[in-house]
C-alpha positions in Angstrom: 15.0 88.0 -18.3 14.6 91.7 -18.7 13.4 91.7 -22.3 10.1 90.9 -23.9 9.6 88.9 -27.1 12.8 88.2 -28.9 14.1 86.1 -31.8 13.8 82.3 -31.2 17.2 81.5 -32.4 18.4 78.5 -34.4 16.3 75.4 -33.6 17.9 72.3 -32.2 16.8 68.7 -31.3 15.3 67.6 -28.0 18.5 65.8 -27.2 20.5 69.0 -27.6 17.9 70.8 -25.5 18.4 68.1 -22.8 22.2 68.7 -22.8 21.8 72.5 -22.7 19.4 72.2 -19.7 21.9 69.9 -17.9 24.7 72.4 -18.5 22.5 75.3 -17.4 21.5 73.7 -14.1 24.9 72.1 -13.1 27.2 75.0 -12.2 28.8 76.7 -9.2 26.2 75.4 -6.8 27.4 71.8 -7.3 30.9 72.7 -6.0 29.4 73.8 -2.6 27.1 70.8 -2.3 29.6 68.2 -0.8 30.2 70.3 2.3 26.5 70.9 2.8 25.9 67.2 2.4 28.4 66.5 5.2 26.9 69.1 7.5 23.3 67.6 7.2 24.2 63.9 7.1 24.0 61.6 4.1 20.6 60.1 4.6 18.9 63.5 5.3 20.8 65.0 2.3 19.8 62.3 -0.2 16.2 62.5 1.0 16.0 66.3 0.8 17.8 66.7 -2.5 15.4 64.1 -4.1 12.4 65.9 -2.9 13.7 69.3 -4.0 14.5 67.8 -7.4 10.9 66.8 -7.7 9.7 70.3 -6.6 12.0 72.0 -9.1 10.7 69.6 -11.9 7.1 70.5 -11.0 7.7 74.3 -11.2 9.7 73.8 -14.4 6.6 72.3 -16.0 4.6 75.3 -14.6 6.8 77.7 -16.4 6.6 75.8 -19.7 2.8 75.8 -19.4 2.8 79.6 -18.8 5.1 80.0 -21.9 2.5 78.2 -24.0 -0.3 80.4 -22.5 1.7 83.5 -23.3 2.1 82.4 -26.9 -1.6 81.7 -27.1 -2.5 85.1 -25.8 -0.1 86.8 -28.2 -1.7 85.0 -31.2 -5.2 85.8 -30.0 -4.4 89.5 -29.7 -2.9 89.6 -33.2 -5.9 87.7 -34.6 -8.3 90.1 -32.8 -6.5 93.1 -34.1 -6.6 91.7 -37.7 -10.3 91.1 -37.5 -11.0 94.5 -36.0 -9.0 96.1 -38.8 -11.0 94.0 -41.4 -14.3 94.9 -39.8 -13.4 98.6 -39.8 -12.7 98.5 -43.5 -16.0 96.7 -44.3 -18.6 97.8 -41.8 -19.6 100.5 -39.4 -19.2 98.4 -36.2 -17.2 100.0 -33.4 -13.6 99.2 -32.5 -14.8 97.3 -29.5 -16.9 94.7 -31.4 -16.5 92.2 -34.2 -18.9 90.1 -36.2 -19.5 86.5 -35.1 -22.0 84.5 -37.1 -24.2 87.5 -37.8 -24.1 89.1 -34.4 -21.6 91.5 -32.6 -19.8 90.6 -29.4 -17.2 92.4 -27.3 -13.6 91.3 -28.1 -12.8 90.4 -24.5 -15.7 87.9 -24.2 -15.5 86.1 -27.5 -14.1 82.5 -27.2 -10.9 81.9 -29.0 -12.1 78.4 -30.1 -14.2 79.9 -32.9 -11.1 81.3 -34.5 -8.9 78.4 -33.5 -11.2 75.9 -35.3 -11.6 78.0 -38.3 -7.9 78.6 -38.7 -7.0 75.0 -37.7 -4.0 76.0 -35.8 -2.8 75.3 -32.3 -2.5 78.6 -30.4 -0.4 76.9 -27.7 2.6 76.2 -29.9 5.7 77.7 -28.2 7.2 79.4 -31.2 7.9 82.9 -29.8 10.4 83.4 -27.0 8.6 85.2 -24.3 10.9 86.0 -21.4 9.7 85.7 -17.8 9.6 89.5 -17.4 7.2 89.7 -20.3 5.1 86.9 -18.9 4.9 88.7 -15.6 3.7 91.8 -17.3 1.0 89.8 -19.2 -0.4 87.9 -16.2 0.5 90.0 -13.1 -0.7 93.4 -11.9 1.7 96.2 -11.4 2.7 95.2 -7.9 3.3 91.6 -9.0 5.5 92.8 -11.9 7.6 95.0 -9.5 7.9 92.1 -7.0 9.0 89.8 -9.8 11.8 92.2 -10.9 12.9 92.7 -7.3 13.2 89.0 -6.8 15.2 88.6 -10.0 17.5 91.4 -9.0 18.1 90.1 -5.5 18.9 86.7 -7.0 21.3 88.1 -9.5 23.0 90.2 -6.8 23.6 86.9 -4.9 24.9 85.3 -8.0 27.4 88.1 -8.6 28.5 88.0 -4.9 29.1 84.3 -5.1 31.1 84.6 -8.4 33.1 87.6 -7.0 34.1 85.6 -3.9 34.7 82.2 -5.6 37.4 83.4 -8.0 39.6 85.2 -5.4 39.1 82.3 -3.0 40.4 79.9 -5.6 43.4 82.1 -6.5 44.2 82.6 -2.8 44.1 78.9 -2.1 46.3 78.0 -5.1 48.9 80.7 -4.5 48.9 80.7 -0.7 48.4 77.0 0.1 51.1 74.5 0.9 51.2 72.2 -2.1 53.5 69.6 -0.6 52.1 66.0 -0.5 51.7 66.2 3.3 49.3 69.2 3.3 46.0 67.4 2.8 45.1 67.6 6.5 46.1 71.2 7.0 43.3 73.7 7.6 44.2 77.4 7.3 42.9 80.5 8.9 42.5 83.9 7.2 45.1 85.4 9.5 47.7 82.9 8.5 50.6 84.1 6.4 50.5 83.9 2.7 53.7 85.6 1.5 55.8 86.9 4.4 53.8 89.7 6.1 50.9 89.3 3.7 48.1 87.4 5.3 45.7 85.1 3.5 42.8 87.5 3.8 45.0 90.3 2.4 45.8 88.1 -0.6 42.1 87.4 -1.1 41.2 91.1 -1.1 44.1 91.8 -3.5 42.8 89.2 -5.9 39.2 90.5 -5.5 40.5 94.0 -6.5 42.2 92.6 -9.6 39.1 90.6 -10.5 37.0 93.8 -10.1 39.3 95.9 -12.3 39.5 93.2 -15.0 35.8 92.2 -15.2 34.0 95.1 -13.7 34.3 97.3 -16.8 32.2 94.7 -18.8 29.2 95.9 -16.8 29.3 99.2 -18.7 29.0 97.4 -22.1 27.0 94.6 -23.6 28.2 91.0 -23.5 27.8 89.5 -26.9 29.3 86.7 -29.0 30.2 84.4 -26.1 29.2 81.2 -27.8 32.7 79.8 -28.1 33.7 80.9 -24.6 30.6 79.0 -23.3 31.6 75.9 -25.2 35.1 76.0 -23.8 34.0 76.5 -20.2 31.4 73.7 -20.5 34.1 71.4 -21.7 36.4 72.4 -18.8 33.6 71.9 -16.4 32.9 68.4 -17.4 36.5 67.4 -17.4 36.8 68.8 -13.9 33.6 67.1 -12.5 34.5 63.8 -14.1 38.0 63.9 -12.7 36.8 64.7 -9.2 34.3 61.8 -9.2 36.7 59.3 -10.6 39.5 60.3 -8.2 37.3 60.1 -5.2 36.0 56.7 -6.3 39.5 55.4 -6.8 40.5 56.5 -3.3 37.4 55.0 -1.7 38.0 51.7 -3.7 41.5 51.5 -2.4 40.2 51.7 1.2 41.9 55.1 1.8 38.7 57.1 2.3 38.8 59.3 5.4 35.1 60.3 5.4 32.8 59.0 8.1 29.7 61.2 7.6 26.9 61.2 10.0 23.5 59.9 9.1 21.5 63.0 10.0 22.1 66.4 11.5 19.1 68.8 11.6 21.3 71.8 12.1 22.8 71.5 8.6 19.4 71.2 6.8 18.6 75.0 6.3 21.9 75.6 4.5 21.6 72.4 2.5 18.1 73.6 1.4 19.5 76.8 0.1 22.4 75.1 -1.7 20.1 72.6 -3.3 17.5 75.2 -4.4 20.4 77.2 -5.9 21.8 74.1 -7.6 18.5 73.3 -9.3 17.9 76.8 -10.6 16.9 77.0 -14.3 13.4 78.4 -14.3 14.5 82.0 -15.1 16.3 80.8 -18.3 13.7 78.3 -19.6 12.2 80.6 -22.4 15.6 80.9 -24.0 16.3 77.2 -23.7 12.9 75.6 -24.5 11.7 77.8 -27.3 14.3 76.7 -29.9 13.6 73.0 -29.4 12.3 71.7 -32.7 10.0 69.0 -31.3 8.2 69.8 -28.1 5.7 67.0 -28.1 7.2 65.3 -25.0 8.6 68.2 -23.1 7.5 66.8 -19.7 9.3 63.5 -20.3 12.4 65.4 -21.5 12.5 67.6 -18.5 11.9 64.7 -16.1 14.8 62.7 -17.7 17.1 65.8 -17.2 16.2 66.1 -13.6 16.8 62.4 -12.9 20.2 62.6 -14.5 21.1 65.8 -12.6 19.9 64.2 -9.3 22.1 61.1 -9.9 25.0 63.3 -10.8 24.7 65.5 -7.6 24.3 62.4 -5.5 27.4 60.8 -7.0 29.5 63.9 -6.7 28.5 64.6 -3.1 28.5 61.0 -1.7 31.9 60.2 -3.1 33.2 63.5 -1.6 31.9 62.9 1.9 33.2 59.3 2.0 36.5 60.3 0.5 37.4 63.3 2.6 37.1 64.0 6.3 34.0 66.1 6.7 35.8 68.6 8.8 38.3 69.2 6.0 35.8 69.6 3.1 36.2 73.1 1.6 33.4 75.5 0.6 34.7 75.1 -3.0 35.1 71.3 -3.5 37.8 71.6 -6.1 40.2 73.0 -3.5 40.2 69.6 -1.7 42.3 68.3 -4.6 44.9 71.1 -4.8 47.0 70.1 -1.7 46.4 66.4 -1.2 48.7 64.2 -3.2 47.1 61.0 -1.8 44.2 61.8 -4.1 45.9 63.5 -7.0 49.7 63.3 -7.3 50.1 65.1 -10.6 50.9 68.8 -10.0 49.5 70.1 -13.3 46.1 68.4 -12.7 46.0 69.7 -9.1 46.5 73.3 -10.4 43.9 72.7 -13.1 41.2 71.7 -10.6 42.2 74.5 -8.3 41.9 77.1 -11.0 39.0 75.6 -12.8 36.4 77.9 -11.1 38.5 80.9 -12.1 38.1 80.3 -15.8 34.5 79.2 -15.8 33.1 81.8 -13.4 35.1 84.6 -15.0 33.3 84.0 -18.3 29.9 84.0 -16.7 30.4 87.1 -14.5 30.0 89.7 -17.3 26.9 88.0 -18.6 25.2 88.0 -15.2 26.2 91.6 -14.6 24.8 92.8 -17.9 21.6 90.9 -17.2 21.2 92.5 -13.8 21.9 96.0 -15.2 19.2 95.5 -17.8 16.7 94.3 -15.2 17.3 97.5 -13.2 16.6 99.5 -16.3 13.4 97.6 -17.0 12.2 98.0 -13.4 12.4 101.8 -13.6 11.4 102.0 -17.3 8.7 104.5 -18.2 6.8 104.1 -21.5 8.2 106.5 -24.1 10.9 107.7 -21.7 14.7 107.5 -22.0 17.4 107.8 -19.4 20.0 110.5 -19.3 23.4 109.4 -20.5 24.9 109.5 -17.0 22.2 107.4 -15.6 22.2 104.9 -18.4 25.9 104.5 -18.8 27.2 105.2 -15.3 24.6 104.9 -12.6 23.0 101.6 -13.6 26.4 99.8 -14.1 27.6 101.1 -10.7 24.6 100.0 -8.7 25.0 96.7 -10.5 28.7 96.0 -9.7 29.3 97.8 -6.4 27.0 95.9 -3.9 28.2 92.4 -4.8 31.9 93.5 -4.6 31.2 95.0 -1.2 29.6 91.7 0.0 32.6 89.7 -1.4 35.0 92.1 0.3 33.3 91.5 3.7 33.0 87.7 3.4 34.1 84.7 1.3 32.0 82.1 3.0 30.7 80.6 -0.2 28.6 78.0 1.5 26.6 80.7 3.3 26.4 82.9 0.3 25.0 80.1 -1.9 22.7 79.0 1.0 21.2 82.4 1.6 20.8 83.2 -2.1 19.1 79.9 -2.8 16.9 80.0 0.4 15.5 83.5 -0.2 15.7 84.8 -3.8 16.0 81.2 -5.1 12.8 80.2 -3.4 11.0 83.1 -5.1 12.3 82.3 -8.6 12.0 78.5 -8.3 8.8 78.2 -6.5 6.7 81.3 -5.9 7.0 83.0 -9.3 6.3 79.8 -11.4 3.3 78.9 -9.2 1.7 82.3 -9.6 2.5 82.5 -13.3 0.7 79.2 -14.0 -2.2 80.1 -11.7 -2.8 83.6 -13.2 -2.2 82.4 -16.8 -5.0 79.9 -16.4 -7.4 82.4 -14.9 -6.4 85.1 -17.4 -7.0 83.0 -20.5 -10.0 80.9 -19.5 -12.6 83.6 -20.3 -11.4 83.9 -23.9 -10.1 80.4 -24.5 -13.1 78.7 -23.1 -13.1 75.7 -20.8 -12.8 73.2 -23.7 -9.4 74.6 -24.9 -6.6 72.3 -24.0 -3.0 73.5 -23.5 -0.9 70.7 -24.9 2.0 71.9 -22.8 -0.1 71.9 -19.6 1.8 70.7 -16.6 1.2 67.1 -15.4 0.5 68.7 -12.1 -2.6 70.4 -13.4 -4.8 70.4 -10.4 -4.9 73.7 -8.4 -3.8 71.7 -5.3 -0.2 71.5 -6.6 0.0 75.2 -7.1 -1.0 75.9 -3.6 1.2 73.1 -2.3 4.2 74.8 -3.9 3.3 78.2 -2.4 2.8 76.7 1.1 6.0 74.7 0.8 7.9 77.9 -0.2 6.4 79.8 2.7 7.2 77.1 5.2 10.8 76.9 3.9 11.3 80.7 4.2 10.0 80.7 7.8 12.1 77.7 8.7 15.3 79.1 7.3 14.7 82.5 8.8 14.0 81.0 12.3 17.1 79.0 12.1 19.2 82.0 11.2 17.7 84.0 14.1 18.2 81.2 16.6 21.8 80.6 15.5 22.6 84.3 15.8 21.0 84.5 19.2 23.1 81.6 20.5 26.3 83.2 19.2 
């Protein structure tokens, strides 16, 4: 996200792209969704998640259109530079003008169609990977670019705090929990004993310290060659998710389900909103994912199919969870419901696998997110032609990256709230506001040089300006609603 134009990478088929997008979206947020579903009621939850899936699909098509516009602008600028160089070598025209059919016109006002038709190429082909930071610098002013990076940084901080809390929580539950077959209905407090005089919250902080010492140093280096680790963690994730769904369905089918969720509870909606936004997040990674797809002719249909599959998966995971388990006993991390309940899973090895599954998958992603955040900090303060002193580059930036999320994780391990707040605020910016402004300003930016007749073949199906403003108004309403709910809740407490 911090970089500009980079290598596209090895191309792959649309089907592989669909799988990659599915794996990108379905992650840690899915494990916090069952509890959020139970808190909001199953009818409200299904309705809201369906609408939010539609909104996320819309803004995903906005980002893809902006990527195509960015590619068109890059080609146009190169072509203009080539023609300026050619005219300089063969005429006395100034650097600001080029010859068009016997007359001179300023570069910035000449329609691109004259070149496009002559060269018989489609300027909107997405062949160069232009990251969101580069698109922001192309279409936004300086204030907009800075706001973009601040939003990305806040989101990544939230990501790291969630990851830093999730791993110690899983380790604490596995090592401190009572794993006898009668422990499924036991609900622990942080002040309960873990090992003798050591309380559960002390064990959590100890595991957080170990996690920081083991993975924190990666922030000072670059995370590279993680392909096989990502394949392994993806495989483990799908084994775990499939197991949880099947086990819950078996228990419900036998008539042993303990869940009696409510139909609707408005008080749970704000947190469910944040969790759902976080769980549909992919917009910031689309340039890396979409650009290598070999055949992009039906990108909208491909993305829509992915969102339908993900919506069905989230609904299946969450609905089976809330009807299988008592809503009051659902954990922030859904995998933990299987670690101490032998009525659901009686094989100790598999219970430990599900309990420790977040530890392995999250631990491999934490260094990558940390390095990405560090690089975004560098880009935000970057000055053209300037370099950072060694201490600032190698010490200060890594420290301001790793210290704040560790402090947040030290203060709280309420994963549902962390995911909800990150999704509701930074997630709303990345998933709604930034894509809407990107597509709006890319259209305004390119129309003077492209001409009204130029057609972006990757243009969003939601091409009317109404949809852009609808997204912005929806995001504004959601931010106000979530903030008001937090203020009212704190006032009552």
